[in-house]
N, C-alpha and C positions, 0 to 999 in steps of 0.2 A: 875801241869807239876813236873813232876820228876824234878828231882837234873840236872843245865845245869852240862853236861859230861867236864868242867869244873874245878872245886867245887870240881866231884869226885874226879881226879888231883889229889886234891888243895891237900884233905880232906886221900890222900894215899902215899902226902910226909909227911904234919905234921902230924897228926892223928887229934884228938879231940878241939884244938886252938883252942882257940875266929878266926874268917875271921874279916876282913871291909871289910863285903861290901853293898854298899851302893842301894838301893833300889826308887822304883817311881813307885808313883796312877797315874791312870788317872778315877778322879770324870767327866766321860761323861755325859753330860743332855738334853736333849728336849725339848728345846726351844716349838715349838710347844704345849703338852702337859703338861709342865711341871715337866719332867717323868729324874730323876737318875738312871743308869745302877747298877746294882749290881748281882752279881754273887757268885757262892756256892764251902766253898778254898773247896780243897779234901779232907786236914790233919783234922781237922774239925765239916766241913760244915756248918762253918757260914755262912752270909752275907757277903759281901765290896765289894767294889770296884776295879775297877781289876787293880793289884797292881804283880808287879815283879824283878827282880832279870838286874841291869845295868849288859850288857855284854861290857866285854873286849871290850877299844872301840870306842861303843855307847853312846849316852847323855840319860839323862833321856825323853828330848823328842821325841829319835827316841824307846823307851825302852814303851813306853806309849803309842805308834804309835800299833810294835806288839806284845807289853802279848791283848792289846787288839783286834787284828787283829787272837793271835791263840787260846786266855781265852774264847769271843764272836762271833766272826768273823762278828764283830763291822770296818768299818774302820772313824777312829774321823782323827779332825784334832784341834793342841793344840794352845791354843788363848794362857798358861801363865801359867808361873809359880808363886807357892803358896805360898811353904814355900820349911826350906830345915831344919831339925835340924839332931843329931845326937841321937838314942834307945841308953839305954841303955843294956849293954851284954845279948844274952843271946845263 
């Protein structure tokens, strides 16, 4: 997925300084066959759960719903929040 327009606009103003960006990851589990959905990242080819940046005004749950539709064309139900953490700068 390309960089969201609002982040490109921020980059025009602040250059390469660190941004505090919230993200959300959806672990999509299918009960009938006990499978977990993974998608291949476009930047490095790694297999990962569905992940995306939380857009302004969006909740992490809505981010998971949106990203599942965008990345895997699936509709999901968000059941619970599993973790909140802050990663080191990257």
